[in-house]
DRENZA-606022 format. One record per residue: residue in three letters; x, y, z of N, C-alpha, C in turn. Coordinates in nm, 3 decimals, always signed. Layout:
<lumnus>
{'ALA', {X, Y, Z}, {X, Y, Z}, {X, Y, Z}},
...
</lumnus>
This chain:
<lumnus>
{'UNK', {-2.048, -1.220, +0.025}, {-2.031, -1.182, -0.042}, {-1.818, -1.243, -0.101}},
{'UNK', {-1.788, -1.269, -0.197}, {-1.639, -1.272, -0.202}, {-1.588, -1.117, -0.187}},
{'UNK', {-1.523, -1.086, -0.098}, {-1.468, -0.951, -0.134}, {-1.398, -0.945, -0.258}},
{'UNK', {-1.388, -0.846, -0.294}, {-1.343, -0.773, -0.452}, {-1.234, -0.697, -0.407}},
{'UNK', {-1.121, -0.768, -0.441}, {-0.987, -0.709, -0.452}, {-0.944, -0.634, -0.565}},
{'UNK', {-0.887, -0.515, -0.638}, {-0.824, -0.467, -0.727}, {-0.658, -0.492, -0.676}},
{'UNK', {-0.589, -0.579, -0.766}, {-0.467, -0.561, -0.762}, {-0.406, -0.477, -0.861}},
{'UNK', {-0.382, -0.380, -0.811}, {-0.314, -0.259, -0.928}, {-0.145, -0.264, -0.927}},
{'UNK', {-0.131, -0.279, -1.036}, {+0.025, -0.321, -1.051}, {+0.048, -0.384, -1.170}},
{'UNK', {+0.152, -0.370, -1.280}, {+0.200, -0.455, -1.438}, {+0.214, -0.544, -1.385}},
{'UNK', {+0.199, -0.638, -1.425}, {+0.211, -0.793, -1.368}, {+0.323, -0.821, -1.445}},
{'UNK', {+0.447, -0.878, -1.349}, {+0.537, -0.935, -1.429}, {+0.613, -1.040, -1.349}},
{'UNK', {+0.674, -1.156, -1.434}, {+0.713, -1.245, -1.373}, {+0.881, -1.193, -1.310}},
{'UNK', {+0.888, -1.075, -1.381}, {+1.041, -1.082, -1.279}, {+1.026, -0.981, -1.174}},
{'UNK', {+0.924, -0.969, -1.121}, {+0.910, -0.906, -0.996}, {+0.853, -0.999, -0.885}},
{'UNK', {+0.927, -0.996, -0.783}, {+0.934, -1.113, -0.716}, {+0.748, -1.109, -0.650}},
{'UNK', {+0.720, -1.009, -0.566}, {+0.647, -0.958, -0.546}, {+0.512, -0.989, -0.577}},
{'UNK', {+0.505, -0.979, -0.709}, {+0.364, -1.046, -0.820}, {+0.365, -1.195, -0.770}},
{'UNK', {+0.475, -1.226, -0.820}, {+0.500, -1.383, -0.767}, {+0.430, -1.451, -0.675}},
{'UNK', {+0.462, -1.401, -0.574}, {+0.396, -1.440, -0.435}, {+0.235, -1.407, -0.408}},
{'UNK', {+0.194, -1.343, -0.492}, {+0.052, -1.327, -0.468}, {-0.049, -1.440, -0.494}},
{'UNK', {+0.006, -1.514, -0.614}, {-0.084, -1.653, -0.555}, {-0.092, -1.735, -0.406}},
{'UNK', {+0.023, -1.714, -0.384}, {+0.093, -1.763, -0.278}, {-0.006, -1.729, -0.148}},
{'UNK', {+0.007, -1.611, -0.137}, {-0.074, -1.492, -0.032}, {-0.191, -1.561, -0.043}},
{'UNK', {-0.281, -1.533, -0.153}, {-0.412, -1.598, -0.162}, {-0.456, -1.713, -0.094}},
{'UNK', {-0.382, -1.774, -0.139}, {-0.404, -1.944, -0.081}, {-0.399, -1.938, +0.050}},
{'UNK', {-0.279, -1.839, +0.099}, {-0.242, -1.869, +0.244}, {-0.378, -1.785, +0.344}},
{'UNK', {-0.446, -1.676, +0.269}, {-0.523, -1.594, +0.338}, {-0.658, -1.714, +0.351}},
{'UNK', {-0.701, -1.747, +0.243}, {-0.841, -1.883, +0.244}, {-0.791, -1.971, +0.322}},
{'UNK', {-0.705, -2.032, +0.323}, {-0.672, -2.195, +0.336}, {-0.642, -2.176, +0.506}},
{'UNK', {-0.575, -2.020, +0.596}, {-0.519, -2.027, +0.716}, {-0.622, -1.949, +0.813}},
{'UNK', {-0.668, -1.855, +0.727}, {-0.750, -1.681, +0.784}, {-0.948, -1.717, +0.714}},
{'UNK', {-0.942, -1.769, +0.623}, {-1.075, -1.828, +0.615}, {-1.140, -1.696, +0.555}},
{'UNK', {-1.042, -1.628, +0.462}, {-1.063, -1.513, +0.391}, {-1.048, -1.515, +0.210}},
{'UNK', {-1.149, -1.551, +0.189}, {-1.145, -1.599, +0.021}, {-1.176, -1.527, -0.090}},
{'UNK', {-1.069, -1.421, -0.108}, {-1.078, -1.302, -0.202}, {-1.109, -1.300, -0.290}},
{'UNK', {-1.166, -1.214, -0.431}, {-1.175, -1.240, -0.583}, {-1.096, -1.153, -0.582}},
{'UNK', {-0.996, -1.161, -0.650}, {-0.870, -1.083, -0.657}, {-0.852, -1.037, -0.844}},
{'UNK', {-0.842, -0.940, -0.863}, {-0.859, -0.878, -1.009}, {-0.759, -0.841, -1.019}},
{'UNK', {-0.664, -0.837, -1.148}, {-0.458, -0.779, -1.148}, {-0.583, -0.635, -1.261}},
{'UNK', {-0.552, -0.504, -1.236}, {-0.550, -0.391, -1.295}, {-0.404, -0.329, -1.314}},
{'UNK', {-0.377, -0.350, -1.483}, {-0.262, -0.271, -1.521}, {-0.259, -0.105, -1.479}},
{'UNK', {-0.207, -0.049, -1.438}, {-0.167, +0.110, -1.416}, {-0.280, +0.208, -1.525}},
{'UNK', {-0.241, +0.133, -1.623}, {-0.291, +0.192, -1.786}, {-0.415, +0.150, -1.767}},
{'UNK', {-0.491, +0.059, -1.752}, {-0.608, +0.019, -1.748}, {-0.688, +0.086, -1.629}},
{'UNK', {-0.679, +0.123, -1.551}, {-0.704, +0.182, -1.429}, {-0.807, +0.254, -1.434}},
{'UNK', {-0.941, +0.257, -1.436}, {-1.083, +0.346, -1.485}, {-1.130, +0.419, -1.373}},
{'UNK', {-1.221, +0.319, -1.331}, {-1.284, +0.356, -1.149}, {-1.295, +0.242, -1.094}},
{'UNK', {-1.214, +0.211, -1.016}, {-1.173, +0.143, -0.862}, {-1.319, +0.116, -0.748}},
{'UNK', {-1.390, +0.206, -0.773}, {-1.516, +0.218, -0.672}, {-1.584, +0.079, -0.658}},
{'UNK', {-1.583, +0.018, -0.721}, {-1.662, -0.099, -0.678}, {-1.583, -0.225, -0.622}},
{'UNK', {-1.477, -0.192, -0.565}, {-1.410, -0.329, -0.525}, {-1.408, -0.308, -0.356}},
{'UNK', {-1.419, -0.388, -0.275}, {-1.383, -0.399, -0.162}, {-1.283, -0.328, -0.097}},
{'UNK', {-1.142, -0.360, -0.177}, {-1.020, -0.303, -0.133}, {-0.898, -0.294, -0.215}},
{'UNK', {-0.840, -0.182, -0.251}, {-0.723, -0.159, -0.334}, {-0.637, -0.173, -0.320}},
{'UNK', {-0.516, -0.282, -0.329}, {-0.408, -0.287, -0.325}, {-0.284, -0.284, -0.421}},
{'UNK', {-0.203, -0.136, -0.381}, {-0.097, -0.107, -0.503}, {+0.002, -0.136, -0.483}},
{'UNK', {+0.050, -0.243, -0.578}, {+0.146, -0.295, -0.571}, {+0.274, -0.245, -0.646}},
{'UNK', {+0.420, -0.338, -0.544}, {+0.591, -0.316, -0.614}, {+0.539, -0.291, -0.748}},
{'UNK', {+0.673, -0.268, -0.802}, {+0.663, -0.295, -0.991}, {+0.730, -0.156, -1.044}},
{'UNK', {+0.767, -0.065, -0.988}, {+0.775, +0.084, -1.034}, {+0.882, +0.069, -1.163}},
{'UNK', {+0.909, +0.147, -1.233}, {+0.801, +0.264, -1.265}, {+0.669, +0.183, -1.317}},
{'UNK', {+0.574, +0.244, -1.325}, {+0.448, +0.174, -1.374}, {+0.422, +0.248, -1.514}},
{'UNK', {+0.385, +0.143, -1.579}, {+0.322, +0.219, -1.688}, {+0.239, +0.343, -1.712}},
{'UNK', {+0.099, +0.358, -1.592}, {+0.124, +0.505, -1.571}, {+0.103, +0.524, -1.423}},
{'UNK', {+0.144, +0.631, -1.394}, {+0.169, +0.761, -1.301}, {+0.014, +0.757, -1.256}},
{'UNK', {-0.043, +0.847, -1.376}, {-0.196, +0.855, -1.316}, {-0.260, +0.738, -1.279}},
{'UNK', {-0.236, +0.591, -1.329}, {-0.316, +0.502, -1.298}, {-0.314, +0.458, -1.169}},
{'UNK', {-0.205, +0.454, -1.084}, {-0.191, +0.427, -0.977}, {-0.243, +0.572, -0.883}},
{'UNK', {-0.234, +0.693, -0.900}, {-0.279, +0.805, -0.811}, {-0.454, +0.809, -0.843}},
{'UNK', {-0.481, +0.762, -0.967}, {-0.650, +0.734, -0.968}, {-0.644, +0.611, -0.838}},
{'UNK', {-0.617, +0.524, -0.829}, {-0.639, +0.398, -0.726}, {-0.632, +0.438, -0.604}},
{'UNK', {-0.540, +0.536, -0.615}, {-0.498, +0.563, -0.434}, {-0.615, +0.697, -0.414}},
{'UNK', {-0.630, +0.791, -0.512}, {-0.734, +0.853, -0.478}, {-0.894, +0.797, -0.480}},
{'UNK', {-0.945, +0.707, -0.561}, {-1.051, +0.675, -0.553}, {-1.066, +0.595, -0.357}},
{'UNK', {-0.972, +0.491, -0.334}, {-0.975, +0.432, -0.221}, {-0.975, +0.551, -0.116}},
{'UNK', {-0.887, +0.641, -0.128}, {-0.931, +0.750, -0.021}, {-1.031, +0.814, -0.005}},
{'UNK', {-1.091, +0.838, -0.146}, {-1.233, +0.915, -0.120}, {-1.367, +0.862, -0.067}},
{'UNK', {-1.360, +0.732, -0.138}, {-1.482, +0.641, -0.119}, {-1.438, +0.565, -0.009}},
{'UNK', {-1.361, +0.571, +0.113}, {-1.293, +0.469, +0.206}, {-1.300, +0.339, +0.220}},
{'UNK', {-1.248, +0.323, +0.056}, {-1.210, +0.187, +0.039}, {-1.075, +0.154, +0.089}},
{'UNK', {-1.086, +0.022, +0.162}, {-0.998, +0.013, +0.222}, {-0.837, -0.014, +0.113}},
{'UNK', {-0.748, +0.040, +0.185}, {-0.620, +0.048, +0.084}, {-0.531, -0.002, +0.147}},
{'UNK', {-0.436, -0.076, +0.061}, {-0.320, -0.131, +0.126}, {-0.132, -0.116, +0.016}},
{'UNK', {-0.080, -0.011, +0.025}, {+0.005, +0.011, -0.066}, {+0.154, -0.036, -0.054}},
{'UNK', {+0.222, -0.096, -0.170}, {+0.350, -0.140, -0.074}, {+0.430, -0.052, -0.185}},
{'UNK', {+0.565, -0.061, -0.127}, {+0.698, -0.012, -0.201}, {+0.603, +0.118, -0.282}},
{'UNK', {+0.604, +0.092, -0.441}, {+0.578, +0.203, -0.497}, {+0.428, +0.253, -0.501}},
{'UNK', {+0.357, +0.135, -0.433}, {+0.239, +0.220, -0.353}, {+0.247, +0.279, -0.254}},
{'UNK', {+0.300, +0.290, -0.216}, {+0.331, +0.403, -0.070}, {+0.391, +0.532, -0.154}},
{'UNK', {+0.503, +0.489, -0.257}, {+0.565, +0.644, -0.340}, {+0.410, +0.705, -0.397}},
{'UNK', {+0.360, +0.595, -0.450}, {+0.221, +0.660, -0.564}, {+0.080, +0.750, -0.477}},
{'UNK', {+0.099, +0.717, -0.342}, {-0.014, +0.728, -0.247}, {+0.031, +0.847, -0.164}},
{'UNK', {+0.151, +0.845, -0.178}, {+0.159, +0.980, -0.101}, {+0.187, +1.094, -0.193}},
{'UNK', {+0.230, +1.085, -0.335}, {+0.182, +1.157, -0.470}, {+0.037, +1.206, -0.464}},
{'UNK', {-0.045, +1.127, -0.445}, {-0.145, +1.131, -0.452}, {-0.255, +1.261, -0.349}},
{'UNK', {-0.163, +1.216, -0.203}, {-0.194, +1.290, -0.102}, {-0.158, +1.442, -0.192}},
{'UNK', {-0.013, +1.416, -0.179}, {+0.025, +1.587, -0.218}, {-0.030, +1.630, -0.283}},
{'UNK', {-0.073, +1.607, -0.370}, {-0.085, +1.663, -0.480}, {-0.253, +1.758, -0.473}},
{'UNK', {-0.373, +1.612, -0.435}, {-0.467, +1.650, -0.431}, {-0.547, +1.686, -0.282}},
{'UNK', {-0.445, +1.621, -0.182}, {-0.485, +1.703, -0.046}, {-0.445, +1.798, -0.021}},
{'UNK', {-0.264, +1.836, -0.039}, {-0.189, +1.976, +0.009}, {-0.190, +2.027, -0.090}},
{'UNK', {-0.206, +1.985, -0.219}, {-0.222, +2.115, -0.290}, {-0.068, +2.113, -0.363}},
{'UNK', {+0.018, +2.037, -0.349}, {+0.146, +2.078, -0.384}, {+0.161, +1.986, -0.514}},
{'UNK', {+0.261, +2.122, -0.611}, {+0.295, +2.056, -0.713}, {+0.452, +1.981, -0.707}},
{'UNK', {+0.441, +1.866, -0.720}, {+0.565, +1.718, -0.645}, {+0.535, +1.657, -0.770}},
{'UNK', {+0.677, +1.561, -0.802}, {+0.698, +1.505, -0.901}, {+0.745, +1.383, -0.851}},
{'UNK', {+0.765, +1.218, -0.935}, {+0.846, +1.170, -0.878}, {+0.951, +1.139, -0.934}},
{'UNK', {+1.071, +1.098, -0.889}, {+1.180, +1.146, -0.913}, {+1.222, +1.002, -1.055}},
{'UNK', {+1.136, +0.891, -0.993}, {+1.167, +0.752, -1.088}, {+1.100, +0.777, -1.241}},
{'UNK', {+1.028, +0.842, -1.252}, {+0.921, +0.889, -1.331}, {+0.910, +0.968, -1.457}},
{'UNK', {+1.007, +1.076, -1.317}, {+1.020, +1.238, -1.416}, {+1.150, +1.313, -1.375}},
{'UNK', {+1.251, +1.226, -1.397}, {+1.395, +1.266, -1.312}, {+1.422, +1.398, -1.371}},
{'UNK', {+1.391, +1.482, -1.456}, {+1.381, +1.624, -1.512}, {+1.306, +1.690, -1.436}},
{'UNK', {+1.196, +1.678, -1.361}, {+1.089, +1.736, -1.305}, {+1.124, +1.800, -1.187}},
{'UNK', {+1.086, +1.952, -1.159}, {+1.153, +1.970, -1.049}, {+1.044, +1.928, -0.925}},
{'UNK', {+1.059, +1.996, -0.789}, {+1.024, +1.942, -0.657}, {+1.012, +1.756, -0.660}},
{'UNK', {+1.085, +1.726, -0.680}, {+1.087, +1.548, -0.675}, {+0.989, +1.519, -0.509}},
{'UNK', {+0.882, +1.466, -0.484}, {+0.813, +1.413, -0.344}, {+0.931, +1.299, -0.316}},
{'UNK', {+0.951, +1.218, -0.389}, {+0.992, +1.080, -0.480}, {+1.125, +1.107, -0.516}},
{'UNK', {+1.244, +1.100, -0.451}, {+1.380, +1.086, -0.464}, {+1.439, +0.983, -0.428}},
{'UNK', {+1.572, +0.956, -0.512}, {+1.659, +0.829, -0.497}, {+1.704, +0.795, -0.364}},
{'UNK', {+1.695, +0.690, -0.321}, {+1.743, +0.701, -0.156}, {+1.910, +0.669, -0.165}},
{'UNK', {+1.966, +0.773, -0.074}, {+2.109, +0.743, -0.063}, {+2.194, +0.605, -0.083}},
{'UNK', {+2.131, +0.501, -0.028}, {+2.172, +0.368, -0.039}, {+2.001, +0.300, -0.080}},
{'UNK', {+2.045, +0.243, -0.139}, {+1.944, +0.139, -0.194}, {+1.901, +0.033, -0.132}},
{'UNK', {+1.747, +0.024, -0.095}, {+1.707, -0.079, -0.041}, {+1.701, -0.210, -0.095}},
{'UNK', {+1.716, -0.177, -0.204}, {+1.685, -0.355, -0.316}, {+1.777, -0.449, -0.261}},
{'UNK', {+1.640, -0.509, -0.209}, {+1.742, -0.691, -0.165}, {+1.742, -0.679, +0.028}},
{'UNK', {+1.728, -0.550, +0.060}, {+1.812, -0.557, +0.231}, {+1.646, -0.559, +0.278}},
{'UNK', {+1.706, -0.610, +0.443}, {+1.601, -0.626, +0.512}, {+1.634, -0.576, +0.658}},
{'UNK', {+1.580, -0.498, +0.739}, {+1.578, -0.424, +0.789}, {+1.468, -0.384, +0.907}},
{'UNK', {+1.506, -0.316, +1.048}, {+1.434, -0.318, +1.102}, {+1.324, -0.181, +1.093}},
{'UNK', {+1.228, -0.178, +1.155}, {+1.152, -0.113, +1.191}, {+1.028, -0.080, +1.289}},
{'UNK', {+1.041, +0.030, +1.304}, {+0.998, +0.077, +1.436}, {+0.877, +0.146, +1.475}},
{'UNK', {+0.749, +0.124, +1.521}, {+0.633, +0.093, +1.498}, {+0.594, +0.250, +1.604}},
{'UNK', {+0.524, +0.378, +1.572}, {+0.429, +0.420, +1.648}, {+0.352, +0.335, +1.756}},
{'UNK', {+0.389, +0.372, +1.879}, {+0.286, +0.304, +1.993}, {+0.137, +0.294, +1.957}},
{'UNK', {+0.048, +0.254, +1.988}, {-0.089, +0.313, +1.969}, {-0.135, +0.317, +1.793}},
{'UNK', {-0.047, +0.272, +1.666}, {-0.050, +0.329, +1.557}, {-0.169, +0.207, +1.468}},
{'UNK', {-0.209, +0.224, +1.376}, {-0.271, +0.118, +1.390}, {-0.136, -0.004, +1.314}},
{'UNK', {-0.070, +0.029, +1.232}, {+0.033, -0.129, +1.174}, {+0.123, -0.144, +1.346}},
{'UNK', {+0.111, -0.071, +1.420}, {+0.178, -0.159, +1.588}, {+0.060, -0.225, +1.632}},
{'UNK', {-0.055, -0.179, +1.632}, {-0.188, -0.273, +1.653}, {-0.223, -0.415, +1.649}},
{'UNK', {-0.153, -0.381, +1.439}, {-0.183, -0.522, +1.368}, {-0.017, -0.599, +1.408}},
{'UNK', {+0.105, -0.551, +1.405}, {+0.154, -0.623, +1.416}, {+0.172, -0.696, +1.552}},
{'UNK', {+0.134, -0.623, +1.617}, {+0.204, -0.634, +1.776}, {+0.274, -0.608, +1.827}},
{'UNK', {+0.365, -0.549, +1.805}, {+0.499, -0.510, +1.849}, {+0.533, -0.381, +1.821}},
{'UNK', {+0.632, -0.330, +1.872}, {+0.689, -0.169, +1.825}, {+0.784, -0.196, +1.749}},
{'UNK', {+0.828, -0.303, +1.699}, {+0.914, -0.328, +1.636}, {+0.954, -0.452, +1.556}},
{'UNK', {+0.975, -0.437, +1.426}, {+0.961, -0.562, +1.321}, {+1.106, -0.547, +1.237}},
{'UNK', {+1.122, -0.661, +1.191}, {+1.221, -0.695, +1.069}, {+1.115, -0.694, +0.926}},
{'UNK', {+1.154, -0.628, +0.801}, {+1.054, -0.608, +0.711}, {+1.184, -0.617, +0.599}},
{'UNK', {+1.153, -0.674, +0.492}, {+1.214, -0.662, +0.365}, {+1.155, -0.561, +0.235}},
{'UNK', {+1.250, -0.518, +0.164}, {+1.265, -0.446, +0.071}, {+1.323, -0.440, -0.058}},
{'UNK', {+1.263, -0.342, -0.114}, {+1.343, -0.393, -0.302}, {+1.299, -0.260, -0.300}},
{'UNK', {+1.330, -0.176, -0.320}, {+1.324, -0.025, -0.344}, {+1.481, +0.039, -0.360}},
{'UNK', {+1.433, +0.156, -0.430}, {+1.519, +0.245, -0.453}, {+1.496, +0.414, -0.431}},
{'UNK', {+1.405, +0.413, -0.388}, {+1.328, +0.578, -0.412}, {+1.182, +0.597, -0.297}},
{'UNK', {+1.195, +0.675, -0.238}, {+1.160, +0.728, -0.079}, {+1.137, +0.876, -0.048}},
{'UNK', {+1.039, +0.897, +0.017}, {+1.041, +1.078, +0.042}, {+1.120, +1.157, +0.041}},
{'UNK', {+1.124, +1.237, +0.013}, {+1.174, +1.332, +0.089}, {+1.137, +1.399, +0.208}},
{'UNK', {+1.201, +1.393, +0.296}, {+1.151, +1.437, +0.419}, {+1.131, +1.572, +0.447}},
{'UNK', {+1.199, +1.659, +0.364}, {+1.135, +1.809, +0.351}, {+0.985, +1.829, +0.343}},
{'UNK', {+0.932, +1.753, +0.285}, {+0.772, +1.757, +0.291}, {+0.649, +1.706, +0.335}},
{'UNK', {+0.746, +1.616, +0.432}, {+0.672, +1.504, +0.563}, {+0.622, +1.584, +0.662}},
{'UNK', {+0.648, +1.696, +0.687}, {+0.586, +1.819, +0.777}, {+0.468, +1.831, +0.681}},
{'UNK', {+0.437, +1.869, +0.613}, {+0.369, +1.951, +0.499}, {+0.242, +1.850, +0.494}},
{'UNK', {+0.309, +1.697, +0.455}, {+0.191, +1.607, +0.448}, {+0.103, +1.554, +0.624}},
{'UNK', {+0.211, +1.601, +0.683}, {+0.112, +1.521, +0.881}, {+0.027, +1.651, +0.852}},
{'UNK', {+0.057, +1.762, +0.855}, {-0.029, +1.892, +0.887}, {-0.134, +1.877, +0.795}},
{'UNK', {-0.184, +1.820, +0.673}, {-0.276, +1.794, +0.622}, {-0.330, +1.635, +0.661}},
{'UNK', {-0.332, +1.593, +0.777}, {-0.373, +1.490, +0.819}, {-0.280, +1.323, +0.801}},
{'UNK', {-0.177, +1.312, +0.712}, {-0.158, +1.196, +0.731}, {-0.062, +1.201, +0.877}},
{'UNK', {-0.044, +1.055, +0.895}, {+0.035, +1.024, +1.014}, {+0.119, +0.873, +0.939}},
{'UNK', {+0.249, +0.954, +0.990}, {+0.345, +0.839, +0.999}, {+0.381, +0.773, +1.103}},
{'UNK', {+0.403, +0.650, +1.074}, {+0.369, +0.570, +1.228}, {+0.471, +0.449, +1.211}},
{'UNK', {+0.574, +0.444, +1.110}, {+0.697, +0.359, +1.112}, {+0.843, +0.397, +1.039}},
{'UNK', {+0.925, +0.387, +1.099}, {+1.051, +0.420, +1.074}, {+1.173, +0.363, +1.078}},
{'UNK', {+1.312, +0.380, +1.036}, {+1.381, +0.271, +1.024}, {+1.469, +0.327, +1.154}},
{'UNK', {+1.568, +0.302, +1.200}, {+1.693, +0.286, +1.318}, {+1.746, +0.440, +1.255}},
{'UNK', {+1.749, +0.478, +1.135}, {+1.776, +0.655, +1.152}, {+1.717, +0.753, +1.136}},
{'UNK', {+1.568, +0.711, +1.151}, {+1.449, +0.782, +1.141}, {+1.355, +0.822, +1.048}},
{'UNK', {+1.431, +0.747, +0.937}, {+1.362, +0.716, +0.783}, {+1.198, +0.697, +0.817}},
{'UNK', {+1.091, +0.762, +0.740}, {+1.006, +0.709, +0.714}, {+0.960, +0.602, +0.662}},
{'UNK', {+0.871, +0.478, +0.711}, {+0.879, +0.370, +0.627}, {+0.752, +0.323, +0.639}},
{'UNK', {+0.653, +0.382, +0.738}, {+0.506, +0.361, +0.708}, {+0.418, +0.492, +0.745}},
{'UNK', {+0.315, +0.472, +0.662}, {+0.199, +0.598, +0.672}, {+0.080, +0.530, +0.656}},
{'UNK', {-0.037, +0.642, +0.783}, {-0.126, +0.618, +0.754}, {-0.222, +0.695, +0.765}},
{'UNK', {-0.363, +0.676, +0.741}, {-0.457, +0.826, +0.768}, {-0.554, +0.770, +0.868}},
{'UNK', {-0.566, +0.886, +0.992}, {-0.666, +0.831, +1.074}, {-0.828, +0.874, +1.009}},
{'UNK', {-0.906, +0.827, +1.073}, {-1.036, +0.842, +1.043}, {-1.073, +0.739, +0.921}},
{'UNK', {-0.969, +0.702, +0.843}, {-1.020, +0.605, +0.735}, {-1.034, +0.476, +0.746}},
{'UNK', {-1.162, +0.432, +0.716}, {-1.160, +0.264, +0.774}, {-1.023, +0.158, +0.796}},
{'UNK', {-0.964, +0.204, +0.669}, {-0.828, +0.108, +0.676}, {-0.710, +0.137, +0.530}},
{'UNK', {-0.620, +0.260, +0.567}, {-0.563, +0.281, +0.477}, {-0.393, +0.290, +0.557}},
{'UNK', {-0.297, +0.254, +0.464}, {-0.195, +0.157, +0.530}, {-0.102, +0.182, +0.434}},
{'UNK', {-0.004, +0.228, +0.411}, {+0.115, +0.206, +0.325}, {+0.259, +0.189, +0.343}},
{'UNK', {+0.299, +0.148, +0.297}, {+0.484, +0.056, +0.374}, {+0.562, +0.048, +0.251}},
{'UNK', {+0.696, +0.101, +0.271}, {+0.784, +0.096, +0.193}, {+0.861, -0.023, +0.167}},
{'UNK', {+0.841, -0.091, +0.245}, {+0.883, -0.233, +0.284}, {+0.816, -0.337, +0.175}},
{'UNK', {+0.795, -0.423, +0.162}, {+0.694, -0.518, +0.108}, {+0.677, -0.644, +0.187}},
{'UNK', {+0.574, -0.631, +0.256}, {+0.516, -0.765, +0.283}, {+0.490, -0.850, +0.232}},
{'UNK', {+0.461, -0.883, +0.100}, {+0.488, -0.995, +0.019}, {+0.562, -1.051, -0.006}},
{'UNK', {+0.666, -1.023, +0.059}, {+0.839, -1.071, +0.060}, {+0.854, -1.163, +0.182}},
{'UNK', {+0.770, -1.162, +0.261}, {+0.779, -1.186, +0.418}, {+0.795, -1.350, +0.392}},
{'UNK', {+0.845, -1.425, +0.510}, {+0.907, -1.555, +0.491}, {+0.745, -1.624, +0.522}},
{'UNK', {+0.695, -1.550, +0.586}, {+0.566, -1.679, +0.659}, {+0.438, -1.577, +0.607}},
{'UNK', {+0.355, -1.636, +0.530}, {+0.244, -1.552, +0.487}, {+0.096, -1.654, +0.560}},
{'UNK', {+0.013, -1.559, +0.517}, {+0.028, -1.383, +0.487}, {+0.055, -1.333, +0.591}},
{'UNK', {+0.155, -1.150, +0.533}, {+0.176, -1.110, +0.673}, {+0.058, -1.014, +0.754}},
{'UNK', {+0.079, -1.009, +0.885}, {-0.017, -0.968, +0.927}, {-0.045, -0.828, +0.849}},
{'UNK', {-0.012, -0.754, +0.836}, {-0.082, -0.622, +0.780}, {-0.163, -0.633, +0.622}},
{'UNK', {-0.094, -0.796, +0.553}, {-0.234, -0.815, +0.476}, {-0.359, -0.918, +0.520}},
{'UNK', {-0.317, -0.952, +0.606}, {-0.466, -1.027, +0.662}, {-0.535, -0.895, +0.716}},
{'UNK', {-0.454, -0.809, +0.809}, {-0.590, -0.674, +0.848}, {-0.616, -0.643, +0.723}},
{'UNK', {-0.585, -0.620, +0.619}, {-0.641, -0.546, +0.464}, {-0.720, -0.632, +0.401}},
{'UNK', {-0.735, -0.762, +0.422}, {-0.834, -0.836, +0.373}, {-0.912, -0.818, +0.426}},
{'UNK', {-0.886, -0.857, +0.593}, {-1.073, -0.886, +0.681}, {-1.125, -0.752, +0.686}},
{'UNK', {-1.017, -0.629, +0.677}, {-1.093, -0.464, +0.616}, {-1.176, -0.479, +0.509}},
{'UNK', {-1.126, -0.582, +0.393}, {-1.253, -0.580, +0.258}, {-1.348, -0.648, +0.297}},
{'UNK', {-1.302, -0.745, +0.356}, {-1.427, -0.854, +0.399}, {-1.528, -0.797, +0.457}},
{'UNK', {-1.466, -0.689, +0.572}, {-1.579, -0.633, +0.633}, {-1.652, -0.529, +0.535}},
{'UNK', {-1.585, -0.428, +0.459}, {-1.671, -0.344, +0.354}, {-1.742, -0.452, +0.276}},
{'UNK', {-1.704, -0.512, +0.244}, {-1.800, -0.618, +0.128}, {-1.952, -0.683, +0.230}},
{'UNK', {-1.904, -0.693, +0.370}, {-2.031, -0.705, +0.424}, {-2.150, -0.640, +0.453}},
{'UNK', {-2.092, -0.561, +0.460}, {-2.178, -0.390, +0.488}, {-2.253, -0.300, +0.358}},
{'UNK', {-2.186, -0.327, +0.243}, {-2.233, -0.284, +0.130}, {-2.274, -0.356, +0.057}},
{'UNK', {-2.248, -0.489, +0.064}, {-2.321, -0.570, -0.018}, {-2.383, -0.708, +0.003}},
{'UNK', {-2.388, -0.730, +0.152}, {-2.445, -0.789, +0.257}, {-2.368, -0.957, +0.240}},
{'UNK', {-2.398, -1.077, +0.312}, {-2.366, -1.183, +0.322}, {-2.374, -1.277, +0.266}},
{'UNK', {-2.260, -1.336, +0.183}, {-2.322, -1.418, +0.104}, {-2.437, -1.529, +0.103}},
{'UNK', {-2.488, -1.541, -0.013}, {-2.623, -1.669, +0.024}, {-2.616, -1.747, +0.054}},
{'UNK', {-2.705, -1.850, +0.147}, {-2.719, -1.947, +0.185}, {-2.778, -2.051, +0.102}},
{'UNK', {-2.682, -2.168, +0.061}, {-2.702, -2.285, -0.019}, {-2.771, -2.355, +0.061}},
{'UNK', {-2.897, -2.419, +0.006}, {-2.917, -2.512, +0.013}, {-2.940, -2.656, -0.040}},
</lumnus>
């Protein structure tokens, strides 16, 4: 069976990461033999993505629906569905975890600028259009996939997590495995989950596709499809 992937995001030709998705899907099929059955789902149309083999929460905030993105992240986490979240995908995955696992009453500064306790706040220096180094924790999922403890990645974001909350998220099981040269968090993982990897950078913008993290996500979705729905039928 072809792995069924939910591409969660409000598709727009103005979001460069979105325009790269067809190229990425082609590269996965032609170079890696990973033929994904991908479905775009707008954030205000997310209902129950538990029937998918992978959930990819894409950049492009502010979303039409904060709750839709949070529902997608929660479903992937609770149903052990491979999850890749990039840029705003990381922001909303962490928001979901903070609220539903840690019990924190937190908000997203971009979605609700006047709300108290923003978990996601505007970065002192916007990363929109920037390229920067990310240092990966040795032995982490991200480091094993990349094959190095340092990588250079591309960004297009202006919001990130308030460091004041990260200790609480870590105490409840989340692991922060990628940081910039100043020590700011850039990658998060959830140990014990089949594949839960979220990044503030956008692997969609990598010059060479598919990016190793996207390839690993696709492989995890394919493994889930084979386990839960069986192999493709043999054609005679």
